[in-house]
C-alpha positions as CSV (number, residue, x, y, z in Angstrom):
1,M,0.3,0.3,0.3
2,T,1.6,3.1,-1.2
3,Q,0.7,6.7,-0.8
4,G,1.9,10.0,-2.7
5,A,1.8,13.6,-1.9
6,A,-1.1,13.9,-3.9
7,T,-3.0,11.5,-2.1
8,P,-5.0,13.2,1.1
9,L,-3.4,12.0,4.7
10,P,-5.7,10.4,6.9
11,T,-7.3,12.4,9.8
12,P,-5.6,13.7,12.6
13,K,-7.4,10.9,15.1
14,E,-6.5,8.3,12.8
15,R,-2.8,9.5,12.6
16,R,-2.4,8.7,16.6
17,R,-4.6,5.6,16.4
18,L,-2.1,4.1,13.3
19,R,1.0,5.4,15.6
20,E,-0.3,3.8,18.4
21,S,-1.4,0.6,17.2
22,R,2.1,0.3,17.1
23,S,3.1,1.3,20.0
24,L,5.2,4.1,18.7
25,T,5.9,7.6,20.6
26,Q,5.7,10.7,18.7
27,A,9.5,11.1,19.3
28,Q,10.3,7.8,17.3
29,V,7.7,9.5,14.7
30,A,9.8,12.8,14.7
31,T,13.7,11.1,14.1
32,K,11.9,8.7,11.5
33,V,10.1,12.0,9.5
34,G,12.8,14.3,10.0
35,V,11.0,17.1,12.3
36,T,10.6,17.9,16.1
37,R,8.0,15.6,18.5
38,E,6.3,18.9,18.7
39,T,5.7,19.0,14.9
40,V,4.2,15.4,14.9
41,R,2.2,16.8,18.0
42,S,0.8,19.2,15.6
43,W,-0.1,17.1,12.7
44,E,-2.1,14.5,15.1
45,S,-3.9,17.1,16.8
46,G,-4.8,19.1,13.9
47,R,-3.4,22.6,14.6
48,T,-1.1,22.2,11.3
49,T,-1.2,20.6,8.3
50,P,2.5,18.1,6.5
51,R,3.9,19.9,3.3
52,G,6.4,18.9,0.8
53,R,8.9,16.6,1.2
54,K,7.6,16.0,5.1
55,A,4.1,15.4,4.0
56,E,5.4,12.9,1.3
57,A,7.7,11.3,4.1
58,Y,4.9,11.5,6.8
59,A,2.4,9.8,4.3
60,R,4.9,6.8,3.3
61,L,5.5,6.4,7.4
62,L,1.5,6.1,7.8
63,S,1.2,3.7,4.9
64,Q,3.6,1.2,6.5
65,L,1.5,1.3,10.0
66,A,-1.7,0.9,8.5
67,E,-0.3,-2.4,6.8
68,P,0.0,-5.6,8.7
69,A,3.4,-6.5,10.2
70,E,5.0,-9.2,11.8
71,P,6.2,-8.6,15.6
72,A,9.9,-8.9,14.4
73,E,9.2,-6.3,11.5
74,A,7.1,-4.3,14.0
75,A,10.3,-4.3,16.5
76,E,12.8,-3.1,13.6
77,L,10.4,-0.4,12.9
78,A,10.4,0.3,16.3
79,E,14.6,0.5,16.3
80,S,14.3,2.5,13.4
81,T,12.5,5.6,15.1
82,A,14.4,5.5,17.9
83,P,14.2,9.1,19.8
84,V,16.4,11.9,20.3
85,E,16.3,13.8,23.5
86,P,17.8,17.2,23.6
87,S,20.8,17.8,26.0
88,G,21.0,21.5,26.5
89,P,18.5,24.6,27.1
90,A,19.0,25.8,23.0
91,G,17.5,22.7,21.9
92,A,20.7,20.7,20.7
93,T,20.0,16.7,19.9
94,G,22.1,14.1,19.4
95,P,21.7,10.5,18.8
96,A,20.8,8.1,21.7
97,E,22.8,5.6,23.4
98,P,21.7,1.8,22.3
99,A,18.7,0.6,24.3
100,E,19.9,-2.0,27.6
101,T,17.5,-4.6,28.9
102,S,18.5,-3.6,32.6
103,E,17.2,0.2,32.8
104,P,18.8,2.2,36.1
105,A,16.1,3.0,39.2
106,E,14.3,5.9,38.4
107,P,15.7,8.7,40.6
108,E,13.2,10.1,43.3
109,L,12.9,13.5,41.7
110,V,12.2,12.4,38.2
111,G,8.5,11.8,38.2
112,A,5.2,12.7,37.7
113,G,5.0,12.3,33.8
114,A,8.3,13.4,32.9
115,P,10.9,10.7,32.3
116,A,14.7,11.6,33.3
117,R,16.3,13.2,30.5
118,T,20.0,11.5,29.9
119,P,22.6,13.6,28.1
120,A,23.7,13.2,24.5
121,R,26.5,12.1,23.3
122,K,28.4,13.4,20.0
123,N,28.8,9.9,18.3
124,R,27.0,6.7,18.6
125,R,29.0,3.8,20.1
126,A,29.7,0.7,17.8
127,P,28.5,-2.5,19.0
128,S,31.6,-5.3,19.4
129,P,31.6,-8.6,17.8
130,A,31.7,-9.7,21.3
131,R,28.3,-7.4,22.4
132,P,25.8,-7.4,19.4
133,A,23.6,-4.6,19.4
134,R,19.8,-5.0,21.2
135,R,17.0,-4.0,19.7
136,R,14.6,-1.5,21.6
137,T,11.1,-3.3,22.8
138,P,8.2,-1.8,21.7
139,R,6.6,-0.6,24.5
140,R,3.4,-2.7,24.8
141,E,0.0,-0.9,25.4
142,P,-1.9,-1.8,28.8
143,A,-4.5,-4.9,27.9
144,P,-7.9,-3.7,28.8
145,S,-8.1,-5.6,32.0
146,E,-5.3,-3.9,33.1
147,R,-6.2,-0.5,32.5
148,P,-8.8,1.1,35.6
149,G,-12.3,0.4,34.8
150,T,-13.6,3.4,37.2
151,P,-12.7,6.8,37.6
152,P,-11.6,6.5,41.0
153,E,-9.5,3.7,40.2
154,A,-8.0,5.6,37.6
155,F,-7.6,8.9,39.7
156,D,-6.1,6.6,42.5
157,A,-3.5,5.2,39.8
158,L,-2.8,8.8,38.7
159,Y,-2.4,9.3,42.5
160,A,-0.1,6.6,43.5
161,H,2.2,7.6,40.6
162,C,2.7,11.3,40.5
163,A,1.7,12.2,44.3
164,P,5.4,11.2,45.8
165,Y,7.5,13.0,43.6
166,L,5.4,16.4,43.2
167,V,5.6,16.4,47.0
168,R,9.4,16.5,46.9
169,Q,9.6,18.8,44.0
170,T,7.4,21.4,45.4
171,Y,9.3,21.1,48.5
172,L,12.2,22.1,46.1
173,L,10.2,25.0,45.3
174,T,9.3,26.4,48.1
175,G,11.1,24.7,50.7
176,R,8.4,24.3,53.1
177,R,7.3,21.1,53.9
178,A,3.9,21.7,54.9
179,L,2.9,24.1,51.6
180,A,4.2,21.5,49.8
181,R,2.2,18.7,51.2
182,E,-1.1,21.2,51.1
183,S,-0.2,22.5,47.4
184,V,0.0,18.5,46.3
185,E,-3.5,17.5,48.1
186,R,-5.2,20.9,46.6
187,A,-4.0,20.3,43.4
188,F,-5.4,16.4,43.6
189,Q,-8.5,18.0,44.7
190,L,-9.0,20.3,42.1
191,A,-8.0,17.5,39.6
192,W,-10.9,15.0,41.0
193,E,-13.2,18.0,41.1
194,R,-12.7,18.6,37.1
195,W,-12.2,14.6,36.5
196,P,-14.0,14.5,33.1
197,E,-11.4,16.9,31.7
198,V,-8.5,15.9,33.2
199,A,-8.8,12.3,32.4
200,V,-9.2,13.0,28.6
201,D,-5.6,15.6,28.9
202,P,-2.7,14.5,26.9
203,D,-1.2,14.9,30.1
204,P,-2.8,14.7,33.3
205,A,0.7,14.7,35.6
206,G,1.6,17.6,34.0
207,W,-1.8,19.2,34.7
208,V,-1.7,18.4,38.1
209,R,2.1,19.3,38.5
210,A,1.5,22.7,36.9
211,A,-1.8,23.1,39.5
212,A,0.2,22.4,42.5
213,Y,3.1,24.9,41.4
214,E,0.6,27.5,40.9
215,Y,-0.6,27.1,44.5
216,A,2.3,26.9,45.8
217,M,4.0,29.8,44.5
218,S,0.6,31.8,45.1
219,P,1.8,34.9,46.6
220,W,-0.9,35.3,49.1
221,H,0.9,32.8,51.3
222,R,3.0,35.4,52.9
223,L,0.2,37.0,54.5
224,R,-0.4,33.6,56.2
225,R,0.5,33.2,60.3
226,A,2.4,30.1,59.3
227,H,4.8,31.2,56.7
228,R,5.7,33.8,59.1
229,V,7.4,31.5,60.9
230,P,11.0,30.1,59.3
231,E,10.7,26.4,58.1
232,A,13.5,24.3,59.7
233,P,16.4,23.9,57.0
234,P,17.9,20.2,56.0
235,A,20.1,18.6,58.2
236,D,23.1,18.8,55.5
237,P,24.9,21.6,55.5
238,E,25.4,21.2,51.6
239,D,22.0,20.5,51.1
240,R,21.1,23.8,53.3
241,K,23.6,25.8,51.2
242,L,21.8,24.1,47.8
243,L,18.0,25.3,49.3
244,D,19.1,28.6,49.8
245,A,20.6,28.8,46.7
246,L,17.3,27.7,44.9
247,L,15.1,29.9,47.5
248,S,17.4,33.2,46.4
249,L,15.6,32.8,43.0
250,P,12.8,34.5,41.5
251,P,10.0,32.2,41.5
252,A,9.5,31.9,37.4
253,Y,13.7,31.3,37.3
254,R,13.3,28.9,40.2
255,R,10.3,26.9,38.9
256,T,12.0,26.7,35.3
257,L,14.8,25.5,36.5
258,L,13.3,23.0,38.8
259,L,11.0,21.7,35.7
260,Y,14.1,21.4,33.1
261,D,17.2,20.7,35.4
262,G,15.2,18.5,38.1
263,V,12.5,17.1,36.5
264,G,13.6,16.4,33.1
265,L,11.3,18.3,31.0
266,N,12.5,19.4,27.7
267,L,12.8,23.1,26.7
268,P,9.5,23.7,24.5
269,E,7.6,21.4,27.3
270,T,8.5,23.9,30.2
271,A,8.4,27.1,28.4
272,A,4.6,25.7,27.6
273,E,4.3,24.9,31.4
274,T,5.7,28.2,32.7
275,E,3.5,30.3,29.7
276,A,6.9,31.8,28.1
277,S,8.4,31.6,25.0
278,T,10.9,28.9,24.7
279,P,14.1,31.8,24.3
280,A,12.7,33.5,27.3
281,A,12.5,29.5,29.0
282,A,15.9,29.1,27.5
283,N,18.0,32.3,29.2
284,R,16.1,31.5,32.2
285,V,17.6,28.0,32.4
286,L,21.0,29.6,31.9
287,H,20.5,32.6,34.5
288,A,19.0,30.7,37.2
289,R,22.3,28.1,36.6
290,E,24.6,31.1,36.5
291,A,23.0,32.1,39.8
292,V,23.3,28.6,41.4
293,A,27.0,28.1,40.2
294,E,28.0,31.4,42.0
295,Q,27.7,30.0,45.2
296,L,27.7,26.3,44.6
297,P,30.7,26.1,42.0
298,G,30.2,22.7,42.2
299,L,27.0,22.6,40.2
300,A,27.9,24.1,37.3
301,V,27.6,21.0,35.4
302,P,23.7,20.3,34.8
303,E,24.4,16.7,35.2
304,Q,25.7,17.3,38.7
305,L,22.4,19.8,39.7
306,H,20.0,17.1,38.6
307,Q,22.1,14.8,40.8
308,R,21.7,16.9,44.0
309,L,18.4,18.0,43.3
310,T,17.2,14.9,43.3
311,E,19.2,13.8,46.4
312,L,17.8,16.8,48.0
313,A,14.8,16.1,47.5
314,G,14.8,12.6,48.5
315,S,16.4,13.4,51.8
316,E,13.6,14.9,53.3
317,K,10.5,12.7,54.9
318,L,7.7,13.9,52.7
319,D,4.9,11.6,52.5
320,A,1.6,12.2,51.1
321,P,-1.6,11.6,52.2
322,R,-3.7,8.3,51.2
323,S,-5.6,8.7,47.9
324,T,-9.0,8.4,49.6
325,T,-8.4,10.7,52.2
326,V,-7.7,13.7,49.4
327,R,-10.5,12.4,47.0
328,S,-12.9,12.6,50.4
329,G,-11.5,15.5,51.3
330,G,-12.1,17.3,47.6
331,E,-16.0,16.2,47.9
332,K,-16.0,17.5,51.7
333,R,-14.9,20.8,50.1
334,T,-16.7,20.6,47.1
335,R,-20.1,19.9,49.4
336,F,-19.1,23.0,51.9
337,W,-19.1,25.3,49.1
338,T,-21.7,24.4,47.3
339,R,-24.2,24.8,50.5
340,A,-22.7,28.0,50.9
341,A,-23.7,29.1,48.0
342,I,-26.7,27.7,47.9
343,A,-27.2,29.4,51.6
344,V,-26.4,32.8,49.9
345,T,-28.5,32.6,47.3
346,V,-31.2,31.9,49.7
347,L,-30.3,34.6,51.7
348,I,-30.5,37.0,48.5
349,V,-33.8,35.7,47.6
350,G,-35.3,35.8,51.1
351,A,-34.2,39.7,51.4
352,T,-35.2,40.8,48.0
353,A,-38.9,39.0,49.1
354,L,-38.8,40.5,52.3
355,T,-38.1,44.0,50.3
356,V,-40.7,43.3,47.5
357,R,-43.3,42.4,50.4
358,V,-42.6,45.6,52.5
359,A,-42.1,48.2,49.7
360,P,-45.3,51.3,49.5
361,T,-48.1,50.0,46.9
362,K,-49.4,53.4,46.2
363,Y,-47.8,55.8,44.7
364,E,-47.4,59.4,47.1
365,P,-46.3,62.7,45.1
366,V,-43.0,63.7,45.4
367,P,-43.6,67.5,47.2
368,A,-43.0,70.4,44.5
369,P,-39.5,72.1,45.1
370,G,-39.9,76.2,47.0
371,A,-40.0,78.8,45.2
372,P,-38.8,82.2,46.3
373,I,-42.0,84.6,48.4
374,S,-42.5,88.0,47.4
375,G,-43.8,90.9,49.9
376,V,-41.3,90.6,52.8
377,P,-40.4,93.5,54.6
378,P,-37.0,93.7,54.9
379,L,-34.8,93.2,58.1
380,T,-34.9,95.8,60.9
381,G,-31.9,96.6,63.0
382,P,-29.0,98.9,63.1
383,Q,-27.8,99.9,60.1
384,H,-24.1,100.6,59.1
385,M,-22.0,102.9,60.8
386,T,-20.8,105.6,58.6
387,E,-17.2,107.6,59.5
388,H,-19.0,110.1,60.8
389,D,-21.1,107.4,63.3
390,R,-17.9,105.9,64.2
391,K,-15.6,109.4,65.3
392,L,-18.9,110.3,67.2
393,R,-18.8,107.1,69.3
394,Q,-15.1,107.2,70.0
395,R,-15.4,110.9,70.9
396,L,-18.0,110.1,73.0
397,R,-16.5,107.2,75.0
398,A,-13.5,109.1,75.0
399,E,-15.0,111.9,77.1
400,L,-17.6,110.0,79.3
401,S,-15.0,107.6,80.5
402,G,-15.1,109.1,83.8
403,G,-18.9,109.5,84.0
404,P,-20.5,113.0,84.1
405,Q,-19.6,115.7,86.1
406,R,-21.7,116.5,89.2
407,L,-22.5,120.0,90.7
408,A,-21.7,121.1,94.3
409,P,-24.2,123.7,95.2
410,V,-21.9,127.0,96.6
411,A,-23.7,128.7,99.7
412,E,-24.1,132.3,99.1
């Protein structure tokens, strides 16, 4: 089955279904076609349409995916579409290492839907004759019986996978243990309230992580009484210095550094989650690294910084509450605010009804405004004194100050 450039491509939904039927990731398809993972994501979502040679290559790949293939051919196709991960803030790419059968243990900080980012190598290591190259096993889709059947089961699975990592990440973001637990709990309560929206989201873990970060970084926490009390620092002096260096960064720089060097997101995903452009996110990462390296010169290498962030987060005893507690707390909170809204509505309706009941039903005309009245005599009383009157008054006061002269009788 072949498909030329003039042949219309399948619908975006069908493109995604063909890719998932072979257990391929968007990065593997992007490597095969010669584009970025974000471009494949745009093609599958319908935001953009492939053109030119990229469209021809994409059409040929979809034609191969539509044909029935043997297990060996599917493994060969998965091997030929091995993903290439970015290695730096500028988005530089490099070939990936051959896959191994035994994978290293996942770090404590990495999680919540973000795999650990491995540094890129300049040259691919050639397989030796004594050690043949191993094929990459295609990702197995979960069977229908293994998938969560009810919303509570799906929520509990997401919570069990993301909550332990999110609590540690939020602690590095805020430096407060109680606030980290509260932020994660509120984020999952909000996710449970909007579960129909979160369940169909392409990245539910990223949705919850963004909600937890937004709540943790809210400036209104400064007005709380508990926030004014200083938090107990880590016991290790090196961990204390690293945490102080992180908290000295601006909130936007701290969040970008944590997502890129701590969680392991690539640059476009970090920029999208922080609501910034890709160049702005890259500049924030570079400036944050420089600020941390000034205080801790030993963490100038990104790999060392990632390892130290993982060790700092793993050294704290931060346990998230149970998922059933979070769900029940969210439901109680929702019921409380629903009842409060109903009570306020009933109060407003009652006040309106009372006002209508006691309001006058008969119109009373307003008295006419006042008008001037003529024929009133002028005010009586002393008039203004002239200059002559003033002089006379002064003269009388001066001469009669001692009283009138008395006449004494004289005898003759």
